[in-house]
DRENMI-168469 format. One record per residue (C-alpha): residue number from 1; x, y, z. Coordinates in nm, 4 decimals. Layout:
<nodes>
pos->NUM, u->X, v->Y, w->Z $
...
</nodes>
This chain:
<nodes>
pos->1, u->1.5812, v->-0.4125, w->6.0211 $
pos->2, u->1.7932, v->-0.1282, w->5.8942 $
pos->3, u->1.9963, v->-0.3926, w->5.7246 $
pos->4, u->1.6945, v->-0.4724, w->5.5237 $
pos->5, u->1.5956, v->-0.1359, w->5.4158 $
pos->6, u->1.9686, v->-0.0758, w->5.3177 $
pos->7, u->1.9916, v->-0.3873, w->5.1253 $
pos->8, u->1.6793, v->-0.2833, w->4.9101 $
pos->9, u->1.7988, v->0.0757, w->4.8639 $
pos->10, u->2.1506, v->-0.0358, w->4.7499 $
pos->11, u->1.9476, v->-0.3001, w->4.5212 $
pos->12, u->1.7335, v->-0.0371, w->4.3953 $
pos->13, u->2.0290, v->0.2157, w->4.3117 $
pos->14, u->2.2202, v->-0.0746, w->4.1205 $
pos->15, u->1.9270, v->-0.1352, w->3.9172 $
pos->16, u->1.8786, v->0.2124, w->3.8308 $
pos->17, u->2.2400, v->0.2497, w->3.7340 $
pos->18, u->2.2310, v->-0.0355, w->3.5113 $
pos->19, u->1.9193, v->0.0626, w->3.3645 $
pos->20, u->2.0706, v->0.4313, w->3.2696 $
pos->21, u->2.3857, v->0.2229, w->3.1403 $
pos->22, u->2.1935, v->0.0173, w->2.8963 $
pos->23, u->1.9655, v->0.3573, w->2.7959 $
pos->24, u->2.2555, v->0.5036, w->2.7075 $
pos->25, u->2.4086, v->0.2507, w->2.4946 $
pos->26, u->2.0979, v->0.2054, w->2.3069 $
pos->27, u->2.0468, v->0.5423, w->2.2169 $
pos->28, u->2.4436, v->0.5413, w->2.0657 $
pos->29, u->2.3420, v->0.2380, w->1.9078 $
pos->30, u->2.0274, v->0.3845, w->1.7393 $
pos->31, u->2.1989, v->0.7083, w->1.6835 $
pos->32, u->2.4974, v->0.5322, w->1.5141 $
pos->33, u->2.2129, v->0.3425, w->1.2944 $
pos->34, u->2.0214, v->0.6196, w->1.2191 $
pos->35, u->2.3462, v->0.8408, w->1.0879 $
pos->36, u->2.4373, v->0.5227, w->0.8696 $
pos->37, u->2.0773, v->0.5233, w->0.7447 $
pos->38, u->2.0853, v->0.8720, w->0.6861 $
pos->39, u->2.3884, v->0.8617, w->0.4842 $
pos->40, u->2.2625, v->0.5943, w->0.2758 $
pos->41, u->1.9532, v->0.8179, w->0.1971 $
pos->42, u->2.1860, v->1.1081, w->0.1188 $
pos->43, u->2.3585, v->0.9049, w->-0.1448 $
pos->44, u->2.0413, v->0.7770, w->-0.2739 $
pos->45, u->1.9128, v->1.1098, w->-0.3470 $
pos->46, u->2.2526, v->1.2529, w->-0.4929 $
pos->47, u->2.2509, v->0.9419, w->-0.7320 $
pos->48, u->1.8818, v->1.0072, w->-0.8431 $
pos->49, u->2.0024, v->1.3953, w->-0.8901 $
pos->50, u->2.3089, v->1.3028, w->-1.0986 $
pos->51, u->2.0901, v->1.0791, w->-1.3206 $
pos->52, u->1.8270, v->1.3077, w->-1.3877 $
pos->53, u->2.1037, v->1.5813, w->-1.4538 $
pos->54, u->2.2522, v->1.3468, w->-1.7079 $
pos->55, u->1.9168, v->1.2943, w->-1.8770 $
pos->56, u->1.8701, v->1.6515, w->-1.8940 $
pos->57, u->2.2207, v->1.7061, w->-2.0996 $
pos->58, u->2.1445, v->1.4311, w->-2.3131 $
pos->59, u->1.8035, v->1.5760, w->-2.4213 $
pos->60, u->1.9544, v->1.9132, w->-2.4728 $
pos->61, u->2.2348, v->1.7707, w->-2.6483 $
pos->62, u->2.1241, v->1.4577, w->-2.8350 $
pos->63, u->1.7677, v->1.6295, w->-2.9073 $
pos->64, u->1.5657, v->1.3996, w->-3.1122 $
pos->65, u->1.7900, v->1.1239, w->-3.0565 $
pos->66, u->1.8062, v->1.1093, w->-2.7354 $
pos->67, u->1.7005, v->0.7949, w->-2.5707 $
pos->68, u->1.3447, v->0.7475, w->-2.4551 $
pos->69, u->1.3778, v->0.6488, w->-2.0989 $
pos->70, u->0.9944, v->0.6353, w->-2.0628 $
pos->71, u->1.0134, v->0.3258, w->-2.2589 $
pos->72, u->1.1195, v->0.1493, w->-1.9624 $
pos->73, u->0.8857, v->-0.0181, w->-1.7629 $
pos->74, u->1.0435, v->0.0629, w->-1.4372 $
pos->75, u->1.0538, v->0.4118, w->-1.5150 $
pos->76, u->0.9647, v->0.6252, w->-1.2121 $
pos->77, u->0.9577, v->0.3276, w->-0.9455 $
pos->78, u->1.1137, v->0.3406, w->-0.6483 $
pos->79, u->1.2224, v->0.0437, w->-0.4270 $
pos->80, u->1.0305, v->-0.0359, w->-0.1214 $
pos->81, u->1.3258, v->0.0052, w->0.0686 $
pos->82, u->1.4033, v->0.3577, w->-0.0416 $
pos->83, u->1.0321, v->0.4603, w->0.0307 $
pos->84, u->0.9977, v->0.3166, w->0.3965 $
pos->85, u->1.3957, v->0.4840, w->0.4475 $
pos->86, u->1.2567, v->0.8298, w->0.3571 $
pos->87, u->0.9301, v->0.8526, w->0.5619 $
pos->88, u->1.0879, v->0.6859, w->0.8811 $
pos->89, u->1.3170, v->0.8527, w->1.0957 $
pos->90, u->1.6110, v->0.7275, w->0.9096 $
pos->91, u->1.6736, v->1.1049, w->0.7723 $
pos->92, u->1.8145, v->1.2731, w->1.1131 $
pos->93, u->1.5910, v->1.5925, w->1.2250 $
pos->94, u->1.7573, v->1.8089, w->1.4793 $
pos->95, u->1.4947, v->1.9916, w->1.6977 $
pos->96, u->1.5562, v->2.3327, w->1.5377 $
pos->97, u->1.4936, v->2.1798, w->1.2055 $
pos->98, u->1.1653, v->1.9981, w->1.2849 $
pos->99, u->1.0588, v->2.3151, w->1.4430 $
pos->100, u->1.1450, v->2.5169, w->1.1496 $
pos->101, u->0.9266, v->2.2607, w->0.9422 $
pos->102, u->0.6469, v->2.3019, w->1.1664 $
pos->103, u->0.6609, v->2.6578, w->1.2296 $
pos->104, u->0.3711, v->2.8147, w->1.0398 $
pos->105, u->0.1545, v->2.5245, w->1.2044 $
pos->106, u->0.2334, v->2.6552, w->1.5220 $
pos->107, u->0.5380, v->2.4477, w->1.6073 $
pos->108, u->0.5894, v->2.0401, w->1.6592 $
pos->109, u->0.4651, v->2.0333, w->2.0343 $
pos->110, u->0.1365, v->2.2467, w->1.9841 $
pos->111, u->0.0868, v->2.1128, w->1.6024 $
pos->112, u->-0.2171, v->2.2822, w->1.4547 $
pos->113, u->-0.2648, v->2.0086, w->1.2066 $
pos->114, u->-0.5139, v->1.7248, w->1.2343 $
pos->115, u->-0.6112, v->1.4032, w->1.0237 $
pos->116, u->-0.9168, v->1.5186, w->0.8046 $
pos->117, u->-0.7733, v->1.9076, w->0.7503 $
pos->118, u->-0.7899, v->2.0019, w->0.4121 $
pos->119, u->-0.4759, v->2.1410, w->0.2843 $
pos->120, u->-0.2922, v->2.2845, w->-0.0445 $
pos->121, u->0.0122, v->2.1780, w->-0.1662 $
pos->122, u->0.2687, v->2.4627, w->-0.2336 $
pos->123, u->0.5829, v->2.2461, w->-0.3559 $
pos->124, u->0.6446, v->1.9693, w->-0.6129 $
pos->125, u->0.4700, v->1.8481, w->-0.8532 $
pos->126, u->0.1574, v->1.8490, w->-0.7306 $
pos->127, u->0.1751, v->2.2086, w->-0.6638 $
pos->128, u->-0.1631, v->2.3834, w->-0.6425 $
pos->129, u->-0.3903, v->2.0712, w->-0.5734 $
pos->130, u->-0.6343, v->2.0359, w->-0.2507 $
pos->131, u->-0.6336, v->1.7527, w->-0.0740 $
pos->132, u->-0.7257, v->1.5608, w->0.2688 $
pos->133, u->-0.4455, v->1.4765, w->0.5333 $
pos->134, u->-0.4786, v->1.1075, w->0.6192 $
pos->135, u->-0.1950, v->1.0547, w->0.8362 $
pos->136, u->0.0692, v->1.2657, w->1.0439 $
pos->137, u->0.4003, v->1.1864, w->1.1680 $
pos->138, u->0.5091, v->1.4070, w->1.4243 $
pos->139, u->0.8623, v->1.2691, w->1.4946 $
pos->140, u->0.9366, v->1.3513, w->1.1229 $
pos->141, u->0.7082, v->1.6708, w->1.0422 $
pos->142, u->0.5608, v->1.4827, w->0.7487 $
pos->143, u->0.1954, v->1.3985, w->0.6245 $
pos->144, u->0.0122, v->1.1554, w->0.3806 $
pos->145, u->-0.2316, v->1.2484, w->0.1744 $
pos->146, u->-0.5563, v->1.0589, w->0.0375 $
pos->147, u->-0.5512, v->1.1193, w->-0.3479 $
pos->148, u->-0.2198, v->1.3248, w->-0.4358 $
pos->149, u->0.1303, v->1.2399, w->-0.3053 $
pos->150, u->0.1496, v->0.8890, w->-0.4238 $
pos->151, u->0.4304, v->0.6611, w->-0.5726 $
pos->152, u->0.4758, v->0.3384, w->-0.7402 $
pos->153, u->0.7110, v->0.0958, w->-0.5274 $
pos->154, u->0.8472, v->-0.2088, w->-0.6330 $
pos->155, u->0.8819, v->-0.4644, w->-0.3837 $
pos->156, u->1.1617, v->-0.7125, w->-0.3102 $
pos->157, u->1.2045, v->-1.0098, w->-0.5003 $
pos->158, u->1.1964, v->-1.2423, w->-0.2233 $
pos->159, u->0.8588, v->-1.1266, w->-0.1272 $
pos->160, u->0.6668, v->-1.0990, w->-0.4619 $
pos->161, u->0.4343, v->-1.4140, w->-0.5004 $
pos->162, u->0.4048, v->-1.4803, w->-0.1100 $
pos->163, u->0.0533, v->-1.5030, w->0.0238 $
pos->164, u->-0.0392, v->-1.2145, w->0.1959 $
pos->165, u->-0.4060, v->-1.3327, w->0.3190 $
pos->166, u->-0.5965, v->-1.5981, w->0.2065 $
pos->167, u->-0.5642, v->-1.6235, w->-0.1799 $
pos->168, u->-0.3884, v->-1.2934, w->-0.2150 $
pos->169, u->-0.0443, v->-1.2759, w->-0.2972 $
pos->170, u->0.2086, v->-0.9802, w->-0.2410 $
pos->171, u->0.2187, v->-0.7725, w->-0.5590 $
pos->172, u->0.5524, v->-0.6679, w->-0.7789 $
pos->173, u->0.4385, v->-0.3144, w->-0.7716 $
pos->174, u->0.2320, v->-0.0978, w->-0.5182 $
pos->175, u->0.1048, v->0.2429, w->-0.4979 $
pos->176, u->0.2057, v->0.3771, w->-0.1712 $
pos->177, u->0.1679, v->0.7428, w->-0.0193 $
pos->178, u->0.4351, v->0.9749, w->0.0022 $
pos->179, u->0.5534, v->1.1638, w->0.3037 $
pos->180, u->0.5025, v->1.5196, w->0.2727 $
pos->181, u->0.6737, v->1.7693, w->0.4750 $
pos->182, u->0.4510, v->2.0133, w->0.6427 $
pos->183, u->0.6312, v->2.3188, w->0.5433 $
pos->184, u->0.5165, v->2.2196, w->0.2090 $
pos->185, u->0.1190, v->2.2224, w->0.2440 $
pos->186, u->-0.0736, v->2.4891, w->0.3743 $
pos->187, u->-0.4346, v->2.4462, w->0.5288 $
pos->188, u->-0.7441, v->2.5323, w->0.3576 $
pos->189, u->-1.0614, v->2.6332, w->0.5811 $
pos->190, u->-1.3920, v->2.8635, w->0.4544 $
pos->191, u->-1.3603, v->3.1815, w->0.6581 $
pos->192, u->-1.6335, v->3.4461, w->0.6393 $
pos->193, u->-1.5506, v->3.8131, w->0.4982 $
pos->194, u->-1.6643, v->4.0295, w->0.7803 $
pos->195, u->-1.7297, v->4.3139, w->0.5133 $
pos->196, u->-1.9143, v->4.1223, w->0.2613 $
pos->197, u->-2.0473, v->3.8539, w->0.4269 $
pos->198, u->-1.9210, v->3.5884, w->0.1740 $
pos->199, u->-1.7844, v->3.2672, w->0.2895 $
pos->200, u->-1.5017, v->3.1086, w->0.0669 $
pos->201, u->-1.2161, v->2.8672, w->0.1048 $
pos->202, u->-0.8934, v->3.0601, w->0.2352 $
pos->203, u->-0.5370, v->2.9488, w->0.2406 $
pos->204, u->-0.4117, v->2.9858, w->0.5862 $
pos->205, u->-0.0290, v->3.0725, w->0.6151 $
pos->206, u->-0.0015, v->3.0888, w->0.9898 $
pos->207, u->-0.1599, v->2.9198, w->1.2745 $
pos->208, u->-0.1187, v->2.9755, w->1.6657 $
pos->209, u->-0.2509, v->2.7577, w->1.9574 $
pos->210, u->-0.4434, v->2.9194, w->2.2652 $
pos->211, u->-0.6537, v->2.8162, w->2.5599 $
pos->212, u->-0.4388, v->2.4897, w->2.6195 $
pos->213, u->-0.6562, v->2.2402, w->2.8724 $
pos->214, u->-0.5100, v->1.9002, w->3.0085 $
pos->215, u->-0.7827, v->1.6522, w->3.0975 $
pos->216, u->-0.7018, v->1.4597, w->3.4178 $
pos->217, u->-0.8821, v->1.1542, w->3.3505 $
pos->218, u->-0.7514, v->1.0751, w->3.0231 $
pos->219, u->-0.4110, v->1.2554, w->3.0412 $
pos->220, u->-0.4695, v->1.4346, w->2.7234 $
pos->221, u->-0.4036, v->1.7808, w->2.6116 $
pos->222, u->-0.6327, v->1.9988, w->2.3992 $
pos->223, u->-0.6021, v->2.3578, w->2.2625 $
pos->224, u->-0.7761, v->2.5863, w->2.0359 $
pos->225, u->-0.6344, v->2.7021, w->1.7037 $
pos->226, u->-0.6932, v->3.0007, w->1.5456 $
pos->227, u->-0.5150, v->3.2458, w->1.2892 $
pos->228, u->-0.3370, v->3.5479, w->1.3953 $
pos->229, u->-0.4097, v->3.8927, w->1.2837 $
pos->230, u->-0.7812, v->3.7717, w->1.2318 $
pos->231, u->-0.8464, v->3.5910, w->1.5594 $
pos->232, u->-1.0587, v->3.3661, w->1.4026 $
pos->233, u->-1.0605, v->3.0498, w->1.5980 $
pos->234, u->-1.0553, v->2.7393, w->1.3266 $
pos->235, u->-1.2518, v->2.4228, w->1.4469 $
pos->236, u->-1.0897, v->2.1092, w->1.4750 $
pos->237, u->-1.1974, v->1.8614, w->1.2240 $
pos->238, u->-1.4601, v->1.6042, w->1.3691 $
pos->239, u->-1.3310, v->1.2637, w->1.5057 $
pos->240, u->-1.5412, v->0.9678, w->1.4048 $
pos->241, u->-1.5451, v->0.6529, w->1.6653 $
pos->242, u->-1.4171, v->0.3531, w->1.5245 $
pos->243, u->-1.6620, v->0.0970, w->1.4277 $
pos->244, u->-1.6853, v->-0.1960, w->1.6828 $
pos->245, u->-1.7498, v->-0.5269, w->1.5206 $
pos->246, u->-1.9070, v->-0.7840, w->1.7698 $
pos->247, u->-1.7751, v->-1.1161, w->1.7253 $
pos->248, u->-1.8936, v->-1.4523, w->1.9026 $
pos->249, u->-1.6067, v->-1.5115, w->2.1049 $
pos->250, u->-1.6243, v->-1.1516, w->2.2387 $
pos->251, u->-1.7596, v->-1.0889, w->2.6044 $
pos->252, u->-2.0555, v->-0.8980, w->2.6268 $
pos->253, u->-2.0876, v->-0.5504, w->2.7903 $
pos->254, u->-2.3714, v->-0.6603, w->3.0169 $
pos->255, u->-2.1687, v->-0.9469, w->3.1175 $
pos->256, u->-1.9003, v->-0.7274, w->3.2095 $
pos->257, u->-2.0608, v->-0.4941, w->3.4226 $
pos->258, u->-2.2436, v->-0.7918, w->3.6057 $
pos->259, u->-2.0925, v->-0.8630, w->4.0098 $
pos->260, u->-1.9945, v->-1.1948, w->4.0009 $
pos->261, u->-1.7613, v->-1.1573, w->4.3077 $
pos->262, u->-1.8500, v->-1.0323, w->4.6698 $
pos->263, u->-1.5480, v->-0.9759, w->4.8618 $
pos->264, u->-1.6031, v->-1.0951, w->5.2486 $
pos->265, u->-1.3821, v->-1.0134, w->5.5766 $
pos->266, u->-1.4689, v->-1.3826, w->5.6738 $
pos->267, u->-1.2043, v->-1.5257, w->5.4352 $
pos->268, u->-0.9043, v->-1.3570, w->5.2221 $
pos->269, u->-0.9855, v->-1.3647, w->4.8264 $
pos->270, u->-0.7147, v->-1.6296, w->4.7383 $
pos->271, u->-0.5276, v->-1.8389, w->4.9976 $
pos->272, u->-0.2056, v->-1.6838, w->5.1854 $
pos->273, u->0.0223, v->-1.9876, w->5.0263 $
pos->274, u->-0.0469, v->-1.8171, w->4.7021 $
pos->275, u->0.1445, v->-1.4907, w->4.7660 $
pos->276, u->0.4683, v->-1.6833, w->4.7162 $
pos->277, u->0.3543, v->-1.8012, w->4.3665 $
pos->278, u->0.3113, v->-1.4403, w->4.2559 $
pos->279, u->0.5916, v->-1.2705, w->4.3682 $
pos->280, u->0.9657, v->-1.3781, w->4.4705 $
pos->281, u->0.9802, v->-1.4228, w->4.8462 $
pos->282, u->1.3688, v->-1.3940, w->4.8373 $
pos->283, u->1.3567, v->-1.0543, w->4.6309 $
pos->284, u->1.6408, v->-0.8139, w->4.7159 $
pos->285, u->1.3645, v->-0.5130, w->4.6178 $
pos->286, u->1.0952, v->-0.6760, w->4.8911 $
pos->287, u->0.9979, v->-0.4149, w->5.1451 $
pos->288, u->0.7174, v->-0.6029, w->5.2944 $
pos->289, u->0.7871, v->-0.9068, w->5.5242 $
pos->290, u->0.6346, v->-1.1312, w->5.7648 $
pos->291, u->0.6130, v->-1.0921, w->6.1331 $
pos->292, u->0.8497, v->-1.3838, w->6.2142 $
pos->293, u->1.1164, v->-1.2735, w->6.0017 $
pos->294, u->1.1048, v->-0.9652, w->6.1372 $
pos->295, u->1.1458, v->-1.0694, w->6.4764 $
pos->296, u->1.4326, v->-1.3060, w->6.3494 $
pos->297, u->1.6104, v->-1.0161, w->6.2345 $
pos->298, u->1.5903, v->-0.7731, w->6.4996 $
pos->299, u->1.6723, v->-1.0808, w->6.7347 $
pos->300, u->1.9985, v->-1.1260, w->6.5244 $
pos->301, u->2.0696, v->-0.7586, w->6.5612 $
pos->302, u->2.0116, v->-0.7769, w->6.9495 $
pos->303, u->2.2539, v->-1.0827, w->6.9473 $
pos->304, u->2.5051, v->-0.8572, w->6.7964 $
pos->305, u->2.4651, v->-0.5631, w->7.0230 $
pos->306, u->2.5322, v->-0.8115, w->7.3295 $
pos->307, u->2.7875, v->-0.9749, w->7.1847 $
pos->308, u->2.9533, v->-0.6086, w->7.1572 $
pos->309, u->2.8511, v->-0.5260, w->7.5225 $
pos->310, u->3.0351, v->-0.8813, w->7.6170 $
pos->311, u->3.3436, v->-0.7461, w->7.4870 $
pos->312, u->3.3572, v->-0.4120, w->7.6856 $
pos->313, u->3.3388, v->-0.6605, w->7.9950 $
pos->314, u->3.6941, v->-0.8212, w->7.8984 $
pos->315, u->3.9266, v->-0.5539, w->8.0568 $
pos->316, u->4.2844, v->-0.4966, w->8.1656 $
pos->317, u->4.3423, v->-0.3939, w->8.5447 $
pos->318, u->4.4767, v->-0.0943, w->8.4437 $
pos->319, u->4.1851, v->-0.0274, w->8.1945 $
pos->320, u->3.9361, v->-0.1048, w->8.4837 $
pos->321, u->4.1229, v->0.1718, w->8.7115 $
pos->322, u->4.1214, v->0.4096, w->8.4169 $
pos->323, u->3.7494, v->0.3717, w->8.3575 $
pos->324, u->3.6890, v->0.4030, w->8.7629 $
pos->325, u->3.9067, v->0.7396, w->8.7418 $
pos->326, u->3.6853, v->0.8976, w->8.4570 $
pos->327, u->3.3797, v->0.8092, w->8.6369 $
pos->328, u->3.4882, v->0.9809, w->8.9558 $
pos->329, u->3.5822, v->1.2670, w->8.7648 $
pos->330, u->3.2757, v->1.2989, w->8.5831 $
pos->331, u->3.0839, v->1.2693, w->8.9168 $
pos->332, u->3.2706, v->1.5608, w->9.0605 $
pos->333, u->3.1559, v->1.7738, w->8.7925 $
pos->334, u->3.3684, v->2.0927, w->8.6622 $
pos->335, u->3.5975, v->2.2575, w->8.9117 $
pos->336, u->3.5326, v->2.6031, w->9.0858 $
pos->337, u->3.7883, v->2.8701, w->9.1390 $
pos->338, u->3.7850, v->3.0006, w->9.4781 $
pos->339, u->3.8873, v->3.3202, w->9.6354 $
pos->340, u->4.2487, v->3.1898, w->9.7316 $
pos->341, u->4.3139, v->3.0402, w->9.3705 $
pos->342, u->4.2299, v->3.3677, w->9.2235 $
pos->343, u->4.4682, v->3.5892, w->9.4614 $
pos->344, u->4.7330, v->3.3321, w->9.3761 $
pos->345, u->4.6655, v->3.3764, w->9.0077 $
pos->346, u->4.6684, v->3.7532, w->9.0177 $
pos->347, u->4.9968, v->3.7528, w->9.1988 $
pos->348, u->5.1864, v->3.5085, w->8.9555 $
pos->349, u->5.0252, v->3.7509, w->8.6894 $
pos->350, u->5.2085, v->4.0674, w->8.8367 $
pos->351, u->5.5188, v->3.8940, w->8.9195 $
pos->352, u->5.5693, v->3.7769, w->8.5608 $
pos->353, u->5.4603, v->4.1159, w->8.4297 $
pos->354, u->5.7301, v->4.3125, w->8.6244 $
pos->355, u->5.9902, v->4.0243, w->8.4785 $
pos->356, u->5.9029, v->4.0858, w->8.1334 $
pos->357, u->5.9209, v->4.4739, w->8.1775 $
pos->358, u->6.2587, v->4.5080, w->8.3719 $
pos->359, u->6.4088, v->4.2522, w->8.1062 $
pos->360, u->6.2823, v->4.4994, w->7.8152 $
pos->361, u->6.4161, v->4.7942, w->7.9825 $
pos->362, u->6.0778, v->4.9641, w->8.0602 $
pos->363, u->5.9754, v->5.1088, w->8.3856 $
pos->364, u->5.6668, v->5.0950, w->8.5574 $
pos->365, u->5.4737, v->5.4438, w->8.6726 $
pos->366, u->5.2962, v->5.4873, w->8.9497 $
pos->367, u->4.9470, v->5.6046, w->9.0058 $
pos->368, u->5.0835, v->5.9127, w->9.1830 $
pos->369, u->5.3033, v->6.0059, w->8.8877 $
pos->370, u->5.0481, v->5.9784, w->8.6545 $
pos->371, u->4.7979, v->6.1984, w->8.8315 $
pos->372, u->5.0836, v->6.4819, w->8.8681 $
</nodes>
């Protein structure tokens, strides 16, 4: 039985070590890909900056004879690859960079923003516009807005004209939302002034979290957000439940709640032989076995023990004599010193002490001389 337990433990350790190595390799491979994509994205941005700088110099030097780049039908259009690359995890953000991007909103862990919040854009060409958040990407610290922050993306050549659904085909150009960093927006919320009593929209430049709660049933974490200094709790936007469309093939809720199987102790819920089809009976990770299998393994272990005992019976005459002597000494117990033995030991000690003192030139002093 001990061998079965050790076999299972060893197999689990091997699998754990193998999965750890695979996860490490996958992490390094993903890291290399992300670094390569990040370099490509940075090169794309540098190329765009160089083109904008060259266009600015041409407008300054050439004046009215500068080329009109807006006449090109593709002016201001980005490729689909560039759009998706800038909104995914290709641009590496280290933990402290992500925390700095989400710092004003409470940090990346307790982000005090939600879908449906009204925010104002503080950077870029849409600066000063108020819009509503439509999506949040916590891994990159970016948001998408409903109305602003849009760009025209050009689809790949191989995808143009292909059917999407029904008679619809993939367009050559499409309007897509652009990822806006959280550091470029601020929350807008109506707050009542305590002195005047008027309520107006206020730009909230800092948010903090409090009253963290964890629901054990849903395993979700909730908290309250407030404005530091004012101690005003800002409510979260109302959540709308998704509309569930009932189709003909769906099972009705009433049919799901009906009890159609009543278990009984007279018969098992399934044939006993079916268990071998549901799990591998020869698996190394198996911990529960049938009684007959355990009895078989126990009999094998007992046979090995009996075989080892049989080896001990095959001894030479000298080994048998030594074993008998050990048993006799063991039966006698520890030896006890008698008074005669103690006297002999004392005489030997005195004799040796006198001999050592004489050889070193030291004479003994009697007790009478000491008292005098």
